[in-house]
C-alpha positions as CSV (number, residue, x, y, z in Angstrom):
1,M,-76.7,-28.4,24.0
2,K,-78.3,-31.7,25.0
3,K,-80.7,-31.6,27.9
4,K,-79.5,-34.0,30.6
5,S,-81.8,-35.9,32.9
6,I,-81.1,-37.9,36.0
7,A,-83.2,-40.1,38.1
8,V,-82.7,-40.8,41.8
9,T,-84.7,-43.6,43.2
10,V,-85.5,-43.2,46.8
11,I,-85.6,-46.7,48.4
12,L,-88.6,-46.2,50.5
13,L,-90.8,-49.2,50.8
14,V,-94.2,-48.5,52.4
15,M,-96.2,-51.7,53.0
16,V,-99.8,-51.5,54.1
17,V,-101.5,-54.7,55.1
18,I,-105.2,-54.5,55.8
19,I,-107.0,-57.5,57.4
20,F,-110.6,-57.7,58.5
21,S,-111.4,-60.4,61.0
22,I,-114.8,-62.1,61.1
23,G,-115.3,-60.6,64.5
24,T,-116.5,-57.2,65.5
25,Y,-113.4,-55.2,64.9
26,A,-111.0,-54.3,62.0
27,Y,-107.3,-55.0,62.3
28,W,-104.9,-52.8,60.2
29,R,-101.2,-53.4,60.1
30,F,-98.6,-51.1,58.6
31,G,-94.9,-51.7,57.9
32,K,-92.0,-50.0,56.1
33,T,-88.4,-50.5,55.3
34,Q,-85.8,-48.0,54.1
35,E,-82.5,-48.9,52.4
36,N,-79.4,-47.2,51.1
37,H,-78.4,-43.5,50.8
38,N,-78.5,-42.1,47.3
39,T,-76.2,-39.5,45.9
40,L,-75.8,-38.6,42.3
41,A,-73.0,-36.4,41.0
42,T,-72.9,-34.9,37.5
43,E,-70.4,-32.7,35.7
44,C,-72.5,-29.6,36.5
45,F,-73.8,-30.2,39.9
46,D,-74.2,-32.7,42.7
47,L,-77.8,-33.6,43.5
48,S,-78.0,-35.4,46.8
49,F,-81.0,-37.0,48.4
50,S,-80.5,-37.8,52.0
51,E,-82.6,-40.1,54.0
52,D,-83.2,-39.4,57.7
53,V,-84.4,-42.6,59.3
54,H,-85.6,-40.7,62.4
55,S,-88.0,-38.6,60.2
56,G,-89.4,-41.6,58.3
57,I,-93.1,-42.1,57.8
58,N,-94.4,-43.2,61.1
59,L,-97.4,-45.5,60.2
60,I,-98.1,-46.5,63.8
61,H,-101.9,-46.4,63.6
62,A,-103.6,-49.8,63.4
63,Y,-106.7,-48.5,61.8
64,P,-107.8,-46.0,59.1
65,I,-107.3,-42.4,60.4
66,T,-108.9,-39.1,59.6
67,D,-107.1,-36.3,57.7
68,E,-106.7,-34.4,61.0
69,E,-105.1,-37.4,62.7
70,A,-102.8,-37.9,59.7
71,M,-101.3,-34.4,60.2
72,D,-99.9,-35.7,63.4
73,L,-97.9,-38.4,61.7
74,K,-94.2,-37.8,61.5
75,P,-93.4,-37.3,57.8
76,Y,-90.7,-38.9,55.7
77,V,-88.4,-36.0,55.0
78,A,-86.4,-35.7,51.7
79,H,-83.7,-33.1,51.6
80,I,-82.7,-32.3,48.0
81,T,-79.7,-30.1,47.5
82,N,-78.8,-28.5,44.2
83,K,-75.1,-27.7,44.6
84,C,-74.7,-26.1,41.2
85,S,-75.7,-22.7,40.0
86,N,-78.0,-24.2,37.4
87,E,-81.7,-24.4,38.0
88,L,-83.0,-27.9,38.6
89,D,-86.5,-29.3,37.6
90,Y,-87.6,-32.1,39.9
91,Q,-90.5,-34.5,40.1
92,M,-91.4,-36.6,43.2
93,N,-93.4,-39.8,42.4
94,L,-95.0,-42.6,44.4
95,E,-94.6,-45.8,42.5
96,I,-97.0,-48.8,43.1
97,L,-95.2,-52.2,43.1
98,K,-96.6,-55.3,41.5
99,D,-97.6,-57.2,44.7
100,T,-100.1,-54.4,45.7
101,T,-103.7,-55.6,45.9
102,L,-105.2,-52.5,47.6
103,K,-106.8,-50.0,45.4
104,E,-105.2,-46.6,45.3
105,E,-108.5,-44.9,46.0
106,Y,-108.1,-46.0,49.7
107,V,-104.7,-44.3,50.1
108,K,-104.3,-40.6,50.9
109,V,-101.1,-38.6,50.6
110,R,-99.9,-35.1,51.4
111,V,-96.6,-33.4,50.5
112,N,-95.6,-30.4,52.6
113,E,-98.6,-28.1,53.1
114,E,-100.3,-28.9,49.9
115,E,-103.8,-30.2,49.3
116,I,-104.6,-33.7,50.7
117,Q,-105.3,-36.0,47.9
118,E,-106.5,-39.5,47.2
119,L,-103.7,-41.3,45.4
120,N,-105.7,-42.3,42.4
121,T,-106.6,-38.6,41.7
122,L,-103.0,-37.6,41.1
123,S,-101.5,-37.4,37.6
124,P,-100.0,-40.6,36.4
125,T,-96.5,-40.8,35.0
126,E,-94.1,-43.3,33.7
127,T,-92.5,-45.8,36.2
128,L,-88.8,-45.5,37.0
129,I,-88.5,-48.4,39.5
130,K,-88.2,-52.1,38.6
131,N,-91.4,-54.1,39.5
132,A,-93.5,-50.9,39.6
133,T,-96.8,-51.1,37.8
134,K,-98.1,-47.6,38.2
135,S,-96.6,-44.2,39.2
136,Y,-98.2,-41.0,40.4
137,I,-96.7,-37.5,40.6
138,L,-96.7,-36.3,44.2
139,K,-95.0,-33.0,43.6
140,E,-93.0,-31.2,40.9
141,G,-91.2,-27.9,40.8
142,K,-87.8,-26.1,40.5
143,I,-84.9,-25.8,42.8
144,E,-82.7,-22.7,42.3
145,G,-79.0,-23.2,42.1
146,S,-77.1,-23.5,45.4
147,S,-80.2,-24.1,47.4
148,T,-82.0,-26.9,49.2
149,I,-85.7,-27.9,49.5
150,D,-87.4,-30.2,51.9
151,L,-90.2,-32.5,50.8
152,N,-92.3,-33.9,53.7
153,L,-94.4,-36.9,52.7
154,R,-97.3,-38.3,54.7
155,I,-99.3,-41.3,53.6
156,W,-102.2,-43.0,55.3
157,L,-105.4,-45.0,54.8
158,K,-108.4,-42.8,54.6
159,G,-110.6,-42.7,57.7
160,S,-113.9,-43.4,55.9
161,L,-113.1,-47.1,55.5
162,T,-115.5,-49.4,57.3
163,M,-116.3,-53.1,57.6
164,E,-118.6,-52.7,54.6
165,D,-115.6,-51.9,52.4
166,T,-115.0,-55.5,51.5
167,E,-112.7,-54.6,48.6
168,A,-110.2,-53.3,51.3
169,M,-110.3,-56.5,53.3
170,S,-107.1,-58.5,53.5
171,K,-105.3,-56.3,51.0
172,E,-101.7,-55.2,50.7
173,F,-100.2,-52.0,49.5
174,Y,-96.5,-51.6,48.5
175,S,-94.9,-48.5,47.1
176,K,-91.6,-46.7,46.6
177,V,-90.8,-43.0,46.2
178,S,-88.7,-41.8,43.3
179,I,-87.2,-38.4,42.6
180,Y,-86.6,-37.4,39.0
181,G,-84.5,-34.3,38.1
182,S,-83.4,-32.6,34.9
183,Y,-81.4,-29.5,34.0
184,N,-79.9,-27.6,31.1
185,N,-76.2,-27.4,31.6
186,Y,-75.9,-24.3,29.3
187,R,-78.3,-22.1,31.2
188,G,-77.0,-21.2,34.7
189,K,-78.5,-18.8,37.1
190,Y,-77.5,-15.2,36.6
191,T,-75.2,-13.8,39.3
192,E,-73.5,-10.4,39.7
193,D,-69.8,-10.4,40.5
194,I,-69.9,-7.5,42.9
195,L,-72.4,-9.3,45.1
196,N,-69.8,-11.9,45.9
197,G,-72.3,-14.6,46.4
198,A,-75.1,-12.5,48.0
199,D,-77.4,-12.9,45.0
200,P,-81.2,-13.1,45.4
201,V,-82.5,-16.3,47.0
202,L,-85.7,-17.6,45.5
203,K,-88.2,-20.3,46.5
204,D,-91.4,-21.7,45.0
205,G,-94.0,-19.0,45.1
206,L,-91.6,-16.1,45.2
207,I,-91.5,-15.0,41.5
208,P,-88.5,-12.9,40.2
209,V,-89.7,-9.9,38.2
210,T,-88.6,-6.8,36.4
211,I,-90.7,-3.6,36.6
212,N,-91.0,-1.1,33.8
213,D,-91.2,2.6,34.5
214,D,-94.9,2.5,33.9
215,G,-95.3,0.0,36.7
216,S,-95.9,-3.0,34.5
217,V,-94.4,-6.2,35.9
218,Y,-92.8,-9.1,34.0
219,K,-91.6,-12.5,35.1
220,A,-87.8,-12.4,35.0
221,D,-85.6,-14.9,33.2
222,T,-83.1,-15.7,36.0
223,T,-80.5,-16.9,33.5
224,T,-80.2,-13.4,32.2
225,E,-79.3,-10.1,33.8
226,W,-82.5,-9.2,35.7
227,Y,-80.9,-7.0,38.3
228,S,-77.7,-5.0,38.6
229,Y,-76.7,-3.4,41.9
230,K,-73.8,-1.8,40.1
231,E,-76.3,0.1,38.1
232,K,-78.6,0.7,41.1
233,Q,-81.2,-1.8,39.8
234,W,-82.2,-3.8,42.8
235,A,-83.8,-7.3,42.4
236,N,-87.6,-7.5,42.8
237,A,-89.9,-10.4,43.4
238,V,-93.7,-10.8,43.8
239,I,-96.1,-13.2,45.6
240,L,-99.2,-14.0,43.5
241,E,-102.8,-13.9,44.6
242,N,-103.4,-17.0,42.6
243,E,-100.3,-19.1,42.8
244,E,-101.7,-21.8,40.5
245,I,-101.3,-19.5,37.5
246,E,-97.9,-20.0,35.9
247,Y,-96.2,-17.3,33.9
248,Q,-93.5,-17.8,31.3
249,N,-90.2,-15.8,31.3
250,G,-90.9,-12.3,29.9
251,E,-94.7,-12.6,30.3
252,E,-96.5,-9.7,31.9
253,I,-98.0,-10.4,35.4
254,P,-101.2,-8.4,35.8
255,E,-101.4,-6.2,38.9
256,S,-104.7,-7.9,39.8
257,N,-102.8,-11.1,40.4
258,I,-100.0,-9.6,42.5
259,E,-100.5,-9.8,46.3
260,S,-97.1,-8.5,47.5
261,Y,-93.9,-6.9,46.1
262,F,-90.5,-7.5,47.7
263,V,-87.0,-6.0,47.1
264,W,-83.7,-7.9,47.7
265,I,-81.2,-6.4,50.1
266,P,-78.0,-8.3,49.6
267,R,-75.8,-9.1,52.6
268,Y,-73.0,-6.6,53.0
269,R,-70.5,-5.1,55.4
270,Y,-70.1,-1.4,55.9
271,Q,-67.3,0.9,57.1
272,I,-68.4,2.5,60.4
273,F,-68.6,6.2,59.8
274,N,-69.7,7.4,63.3
275,D,-69.4,5.6,66.7
276,G,-72.8,6.9,67.6
277,L,-71.9,7.5,71.2
278,Y,-74.0,10.6,72.0
279,Y,-75.0,11.1,75.6
280,E,-76.5,14.5,75.3
281,L,-77.8,17.1,72.9
282,S,-75.5,19.6,71.3
283,S,-75.7,21.1,67.8
284,I,-76.1,19.3,64.5
285,N,-73.3,18.9,61.9
286,N,-74.8,19.5,58.4
287,N,-71.7,17.9,56.9
288,A,-72.3,14.6,58.6
289,P,-74.4,13.0,55.8
290,Q,-72.0,11.0,53.5
291,E,-71.8,8.1,51.1
292,I,-71.6,5.0,53.2
293,K,-68.9,2.6,52.0
294,I,-70.3,-0.9,51.4
295,E,-68.9,-4.2,50.3
296,F,-71.2,-7.2,49.5
297,E,-70.4,-10.6,50.9
298,S,-71.9,-14.0,51.3
299,K,-72.5,-15.7,54.6
300,E,-69.7,-18.1,53.8
301,K,-67.2,-15.3,54.5
302,R,-66.3,-14.7,58.1
303,A,-68.3,-11.7,59.4
304,S,-66.5,-8.5,60.1
305,D,-66.9,-7.4,63.7
306,G,-65.8,-3.7,63.8
307,V,-66.9,-1.6,66.8
308,R,-65.6,1.8,66.1
309,K,-65.3,4.4,63.4
310,G,-63.2,3.3,60.4
311,Q,-63.6,-0.4,61.1
312,W,-65.7,-2.7,59.0
313,L,-68.9,-4.4,60.3
314,T,-71.0,-7.0,58.7
315,H,-74.5,-5.5,59.0
316,P,-76.3,-7.2,62.0
317,A,-79.5,-7.4,60.0
318,F,-78.0,-10.3,58.1
319,T,-75.9,-12.0,60.8
320,S,-78.9,-12.4,63.1
321,F,-80.6,-14.6,60.6
322,D,-77.4,-16.0,59.0
323,V,-78.6,-15.2,55.5
324,N,-77.2,-13.9,52.2
325,G,-79.8,-11.2,52.2
326,L,-83.4,-10.1,53.0
327,W,-86.5,-9.6,50.9
328,V,-88.0,-6.4,52.2
329,G,-91.6,-5.3,51.5
330,K,-91.4,-2.8,48.7
331,F,-94.2,-0.7,50.3
332,E,-95.8,-0.3,53.6
333,T,-98.2,-3.2,54.4
334,G,-101.6,-2.5,53.1
335,Y,-105.0,-3.9,54.2
336,K,-106.5,-6.0,51.4
337,G,-110.0,-4.9,50.4
338,A,-109.9,-1.4,52.0
339,T,-111.7,1.1,49.8
340,Q,-111.4,4.1,52.2
341,V,-109.0,5.3,54.9
342,K,-111.0,4.0,57.8
343,D,-111.3,0.5,56.3
344,A,-107.5,0.0,56.8
345,E,-107.6,0.8,60.5
346,Q,-107.8,-2.7,62.0
347,N,-106.2,-3.9,65.2
348,I,-106.6,-7.6,64.3
349,E,-104.6,-10.7,63.4
350,A,-105.7,-11.6,59.8
351,I,-102.9,-12.7,57.4
352,N,-105.4,-13.0,54.6
353,K,-105.7,-9.2,54.6
354,V,-102.0,-8.6,54.0
355,E,-101.0,-7.0,50.7
356,I,-97.8,-5.1,49.9
357,K,-98.6,-3.0,46.8
358,P,-98.6,0.5,45.5
359,N,-101.8,2.6,45.5
360,V,-103.4,0.8,48.5
361,Y,-104.4,2.0,52.0
362,S,-101.7,1.4,54.5
363,W,-102.7,-1.0,57.4
364,R,-102.8,1.2,60.5
365,N,-104.2,1.5,64.0
366,I,-102.7,-1.9,65.0
367,Q,-100.8,-2.8,68.1
368,V,-97.2,-4.0,67.6
369,A,-98.0,-7.6,68.7
370,N,-100.8,-7.9,66.2
371,A,-98.5,-6.4,63.5
372,H,-95.9,-9.0,64.4
373,L,-98.4,-11.9,64.2
374,N,-99.6,-10.8,60.8
375,S,-96.1,-10.6,59.6
376,F,-94.8,-13.7,61.2
377,N,-97.7,-15.9,60.0
378,Y,-97.9,-14.4,56.6
379,K,-95.4,-16.7,54.9
380,R,-93.8,-19.1,57.5
381,E,-92.0,-21.0,54.7
382,Y,-90.1,-17.8,53.9
383,D,-89.5,-16.9,57.5
384,S,-91.6,-13.8,57.2
385,H,-91.5,-11.4,60.1
386,M,-92.1,-7.8,61.0
387,M,-89.2,-5.5,60.1
388,K,-86.7,-5.0,62.9
389,N,-85.0,-1.6,63.5
390,T,-81.6,-3.0,62.3
391,E,-83.3,-4.2,59.1
392,W,-84.6,-0.7,58.5
393,G,-81.0,0.5,59.0
394,A,-79.7,-2.1,56.5
395,V,-82.0,-0.7,53.8
396,A,-81.2,2.9,54.7
397,Y,-77.4,2.4,54.6
398,L,-77.6,0.6,51.2
399,S,-79.7,3.4,49.9
400,H,-77.0,5.9,51.0
401,S,-74.3,4.2,49.1
402,Q,-73.0,4.0,45.6
403,Y,-75.5,1.2,45.0
404,G,-78.5,3.5,46.0
405,T,-78.9,7.2,45.7
406,C,-75.3,8.3,45.7
407,T,-73.2,9.1,42.7
408,D,-69.6,10.2,43.0
409,G,-70.1,10.9,46.7
410,V,-73.3,13.0,46.2
411,C,-76.4,11.5,47.6
412,Q,-80.0,12.3,46.7
413,E,-82.4,12.5,49.7
414,V,-85.3,10.1,49.3
415,Y,-88.5,12.1,48.6
416,V,-91.4,11.9,51.0
417,N,-94.8,10.4,50.7
418,N,-97.2,13.2,51.7
419,N,-100.5,11.5,50.9
420,S,-102.9,12.3,53.6
421,D,-105.0,9.3,52.9
422,F,-102.0,7.0,53.7
423,I,-101.9,5.6,50.2
424,T,-98.7,3.6,49.5
425,G,-96.1,4.6,46.9
426,Y,-97.0,8.3,46.6
427,V,-94.5,11.1,46.3
428,A,-94.7,14.8,47.2
429,V,-94.4,17.2,44.3
430,N,-92.6,19.8,46.5
431,Q,-90.4,18.6,49.3
432,P,-90.9,20.1,52.7
433,T,-88.5,22.8,54.0
434,T,-89.8,23.3,57.5
435,G,-90.9,21.1,60.3
436,H,-94.1,19.6,61.7
437,T,-96.3,21.9,63.9
438,G,-97.7,19.1,66.0
439,S,-101.4,19.8,65.5
440,N,-101.1,20.4,61.8
441,I,-103.4,23.5,62.2
442,S,-100.8,25.9,60.9
443,C,-100.0,23.6,58.0
444,K,-103.6,23.5,56.9
445,T,-104.1,27.3,57.2
446,T,-100.7,28.2,56.1
447,P,-99.2,25.5,53.7
448,E,-95.8,27.1,53.6
449,A,-95.4,26.3,57.3
450,C,-94.5,22.7,56.4
451,N,-95.4,22.6,52.7
452,E,-98.6,21.3,51.2
453,Y,-99.7,17.8,51.6
454,G,-102.9,16.1,50.5
455,T,-104.4,13.7,47.9
456,T,-104.7,16.0,44.9
457,S,-102.4,15.6,41.9
458,D,-100.9,19.0,42.3
459,V,-99.3,18.1,45.6
460,T,-98.9,14.3,45.6
461,R,-98.5,11.8,42.8
462,P,-98.3,8.0,42.5
463,W,-95.0,6.1,42.1
464,T,-95.2,5.8,38.3
465,D,-95.8,9.5,37.7
466,E,-93.3,10.3,34.9
467,S,-92.2,13.6,36.4
468,M,-91.5,12.1,39.8
469,L,-90.4,8.7,38.8
470,G,-88.2,6.9,41.4
471,L,-87.7,10.0,43.5
472,A,-89.4,8.4,46.5
473,S,-87.4,5.2,46.1
474,T,-84.3,4.1,47.9
475,T,-82.5,3.8,44.5
476,G,-83.8,6.9,42.7
477,N,-85.5,4.6,40.3
478,I,-88.5,2.3,40.3
479,S,-86.5,-0.8,41.5
480,G,-86.1,0.4,45.1
481,V,-88.1,0.4,48.3
482,Y,-90.8,3.0,48.9
483,D,-92.6,4.7,51.8
484,M,-89.5,4.9,53.9
485,A,-89.9,8.7,54.2
486,G,-93.3,10.0,55.2
487,G,-96.5,8.0,54.5
488,S,-97.4,6.4,57.8
489,W,-95.1,6.1,60.8
490,E,-93.8,2.5,60.8
491,Y,-93.5,0.5,64.0
492,V,-90.4,-1.7,63.9
493,M,-89.4,-4.6,66.2
494,G,-87.1,-2.6,68.4
495,V,-87.9,-2.2,72.1
496,M,-86.3,-1.0,75.3
497,I,-86.0,-3.3,78.3
498,S,-87.2,-2.3,81.7
499,K,-84.9,-0.8,84.4
500,D,-84.6,-4.3,85.9
501,G,-83.9,-6.0,82.6
502,K,-87.4,-7.4,81.8
503,L,-89.2,-7.4,78.4
504,V,-91.6,-4.5,78.1
505,S,-95.1,-4.4,76.9
506,G,-95.6,-0.7,76.8
507,H,-96.2,2.4,78.8
508,N,-99.2,1.2,80.9
509,S,-102.4,-0.9,80.7
510,T,-103.9,1.5,78.1
511,Y,-100.9,2.3,76.0
512,N,-99.0,-1.0,75.2
513,S,-98.1,-3.3,72.4
514,N,-100.2,-6.3,73.6
515,F,-96.9,-8.3,74.1
516,I,-96.7,-10.0,77.4
517,G,-94.3,-7.8,79.5
518,V,-94.0,-5.2,82.2
519,F,-95.0,-1.5,82.0
520,T,-92.4,1.2,82.0
521,E,-94.8,3.6,83.9
522,P,-97.7,1.5,85.3
523,Q,-99.8,4.5,86.5
524,D,-102.9,4.8,84.3
525,D,-105.0,7.8,85.0
526,S,-107.6,6.9,82.5
527,N,-108.5,3.6,84.1
528,V,-108.7,3.7,87.9
529,A,-109.2,-0.1,88.1
530,N,-105.8,-0.7,86.5
531,Q,-103.8,2.0,88.3
532,S,-101.8,-0.6,90.3
533,K,-101.3,-3.0,87.4
534,K,-97.6,-3.5,86.7
535,E,-97.6,-5.7,83.6
536,W,-99.6,-7.1,80.7
537,T,-100.2,-10.8,80.9
538,E,-101.6,-13.7,79.0
539,A,-104.8,-13.3,81.0
540,D,-105.1,-9.8,79.5
541,G,-105.0,-11.4,76.0
542,G,-101.4,-10.7,75.6
543,S,-99.1,-12.4,73.1
544,P,-95.8,-13.9,74.0
545,Y,-92.6,-12.4,72.5
546,P,-91.2,-14.4,69.6
547,N,-87.7,-15.8,69.4
548,N,-85.2,-13.0,70.2
549,K,-83.8,-13.0,66.6
550,Y,-87.1,-11.3,65.6
551,Y,-86.6,-8.1,67.6
552,D,-83.8,-5.7,68.7
553,I,-83.3,-5.0,72.4
554,Y,-82.1,-1.6,73.7
555,S,-81.0,-0.7,77.2
556,Y,-83.1,1.3,79.6
557,S,-83.2,5.1,80.0
558,D,-85.6,7.6,81.2
559,N,-84.2,10.2,78.7
560,D,-85.1,10.2,75.0
561,F,-81.7,11.6,74.0
562,K,-79.4,8.9,75.3
563,Y,-78.4,7.9,71.7
564,Q,-75.4,5.9,72.9
565,R,-77.7,3.0,73.4
566,R,-77.9,2.5,69.6
567,I,-77.0,-0.7,67.8
568,L,-74.4,-0.1,65.2
569,G,-76.2,-0.3,61.8
570,D,-79.7,0.6,63.0
571,A,-79.5,4.2,61.6
572,T,-80.1,5.9,64.9
573,G,-77.1,7.0,67.0
574,E,-74.8,7.0,64.0
575,M,-76.9,9.8,62.6
576,G,-75.6,12.3,65.2
577,P,-74.8,14.7,66.6
578,F,-78.3,15.7,67.7
579,M,-79.9,18.9,68.8
580,S,-83.2,20.3,70.1
581,I,-84.9,23.1,68.2
582,E,-88.1,25.1,68.5
583,R,-90.5,25.0,65.6
584,N,-93.9,26.6,65.6
585,V,-93.8,26.8,69.4
586,L,-93.0,23.0,69.7
587,I,-89.7,21.6,70.8
588,R,-88.3,19.1,68.3
589,K,-85.2,16.8,68.3
590,I,-83.4,16.3,65.0
591,S,-80.3,14.6,63.7
592,S,-77.4,15.8,61.6
593,W,-78.7,13.7,58.6
594,N,-81.1,16.0,56.7
595,D,-82.6,17.4,59.9
596,D,-84.6,14.2,60.3
597,E,-86.6,13.7,63.5
598,A,-84.6,11.9,66.2
599,W,-86.4,11.0,69.4
600,F,-84.9,7.9,71.0
601,I,-86.8,5.3,73.2
602,S,-87.3,6.0,76.9
603,N,-89.4,4.8,79.8
604,K,-92.5,6.6,78.5
605,Y,-92.1,5.5,74.9
606,P,-90.2,2.1,74.7
607,W,-90.9,1.2,71.0
608,I,-89.1,2.5,68.0
609,T,-90.9,3.9,64.9
610,R,-89.4,5.0,61.6
611,G,-89.8,7.3,58.7
612,D,-92.2,9.9,60.1
613,G,-95.8,10.5,59.0
614,F,-97.1,12.3,55.9
615,A,-97.4,15.7,57.5
616,W,-94.1,16.0,59.5
617,G,-92.5,18.5,57.1
618,S,-88.8,18.4,56.7
619,E,-88.5,16.0,59.7
620,M,-89.8,13.2,57.5
621,G,-87.0,11.1,56.1
622,L,-85.2,7.8,55.6
623,F,-83.2,8.4,58.8
624,A,-86.1,9.7,61.0
625,F,-86.9,7.8,64.2
626,L,-89.3,8.4,67.0
627,A,-90.4,6.5,70.1
628,Y,-93.9,5.4,71.0
629,N,-95.7,3.1,73.4
630,G,-96.7,0.2,71.1
631,R,-100.5,1.0,71.1
632,A,-102.8,1.0,68.1
633,D,-102.7,4.5,66.5
634,H,-104.2,5.6,63.1
635,N,-100.8,7.1,62.1
636,Y,-98.8,3.9,62.6
637,T,-98.3,0.9,60.3
638,F,-95.7,-1.9,59.8
639,R,-93.5,-3.6,57.1
640,I,-92.8,-7.2,56.3
641,V,-89.5,-8.9,55.7
642,L,-88.6,-12.4,54.4
643,A,-85.4,-14.2,55.5
644,L,-84.6,-17.0,53.1
């Protein structure tokens, strides 16, 4: 089939007039005009280029400016929409018109957040515009089918120009921007019918991959079947350490160049199987675990709004972001560069230390607010954020469906990570049968008390171990999400409000999240000076809460068994009924789903955590939840999610 090409010329005229007077000052004048609105339709897709006059290049400075000042310029914004399922290659050029007398070396440009460059250092290309004498490539890349990208262009005169630069005196600069696109109309993006439009969404820098059972990773050809939820093969993608390296379809991507792994959770609705309205403890129902009925849907379909058992509900994890799915960190977040357990205990904001990989030390001992900041700032262009409690529920419910670990109504419990060094991706050889002792003393002296755990190969093995392959995954194979049972406790963005409806920081001035907010119990016996302190403030170094779409809010209670405060879909109250039991002298609360631990948030512990730690015995699990105060603790980590 013939490869078709199209060219869309953006009528953006940027005129730069530079005049030096004989006096003691330089006079610089800028002007621009924009004309027309360009849309090009083809038999395969509509490629539209919209011009927003209000976001045009604002060249208001009357003199050369520094790079820092240039970042304050309002950019010219190009919105390019690929309305077809075919992948589009695009190229954005800046074309120099014949009347230009200013040398390109005096002009600087920047597209989006890429490197600032002098115009003459860019790669030249053929001209597309009449009266253009030269053309330089500003940016090129791909646009997935049914998606939109924004190109933000800034252009300015470099700030180092002085009166001595006589070649820049009384010169003029004219240019136009052009967009060039091409596609193959016989190679559309692969989609899966059962997803009903909720197929993986990709952007530049998020590389689709397939993973072999030995853990080797290959760039996926998105025009072929690279995932199949019908066959329990979930879509995977990676972010590279060195994004300048390009890989061809089918080429192996070395582990050394992978920074993070993500798994696609398609948007779906589920049939509510339990109202979750439990106001007190009773006895558990061992028949409660069941295959959860799920139907995939796109955001174009009206969301289902069921509220009781038997009705359908579009999972709230997707509606809160209005997306077709979420990319979930395949593993707990690791601390890049850690070579021993203690190295990964860092209560800091440092996004350059984020890695989401197997066989690395989980990033622990971090307050919730810092975990949020590391997640939020990790990849802003992908709307990265710390996992919410409802998002944990979305993964857990998909895992407990026919598209996860269930076959003909029988579901396999996700195996636990019992690695006592908090290494990601590991799996216990023997699954625990009894619960956590609290101090672990009995477990260490009498392993049968909660089964053995440790770092040796006879008790715990990595994710690619042939005999344990996929057992610790949400799919039962290597394509799923790991570390959701055991490993480290995972803080999620789910918090209780105070009795008077205010946002909470934590328990008190010692045990808190570092978010600005009130304390649930301000008395602090360990710090006499702070005993009367009622809240954590900016003056204390606190961070403000983000937009409310990034966290789940729960109503107040001073009891940790008021499960009726659940949010449908969050995998807490719906796991009932619940009971209290005595294990090794300690009182524990468990749910009806695999005896997983089930302590809900209360005034003492207002933050939700998930999955349990590596030594919690049979109480570890996909549906386990506990409450804590938000402080940094060596047992607690976090997970990152992308919302594209």
